[in-house]
C-alpha positions, -999 to +999 in steps of 0.1 A: +717+588+921+743+606+902+737+616+866+773+613+855+780+607+819+814+594+808+833+618+786+833+607+749+868+605+734+876+624+703+881+592+683+846+581+692+832+615+681+850+612+648+838+577+641+802+588+649+805+618+626+821+598+598+793+572+596+768+596+580+795+608+556+803+573+546+767+565+540+762+597+520+793+589+500+780+554+492+745+568+483+760+594+459+783+568+443+753+546+439+733+574+422+762+582+398+766+545+389+729+542+383+728+573+361+757+561+340+740+527+336+707+543+326+724+565+300+743+535+286+711+515+283+693+545+266+723+548+241+723+511+235+685+510+228+682+543+208+715+547+189+734+515+186+709+497+163+713+523+135+737+513+108+768+533+104+769+554+072+793+544+045+822+569+047+843+554+019+856+578-008+834+562-035+803+565-014+810+602-007+817+609-044+784+593-054+766+612-027+781+646-037+779+640-075+754+660-095+722+640-103+719+626-138+684+641-143+680+678-141+652+690-118+640+717-142+644+697-175+606+700-183+604+737-176+616+765-200 
């Protein structure tokens, strides 16, 4: 009995070496997509329900205007 093994061509070696890289690439892309999805869900749950502040000129003027009652009116 002869223990002769056929030589492996370079294209076969390349395809064998590429399969783990393809799997790793798909796993990493899956993780990235999953993280982006989780962050979008967190943003949608935590921040999206809050109302947007009124940024009109009248609202800002009212916010920055001095109050009509003085805080120290009762004190000498």
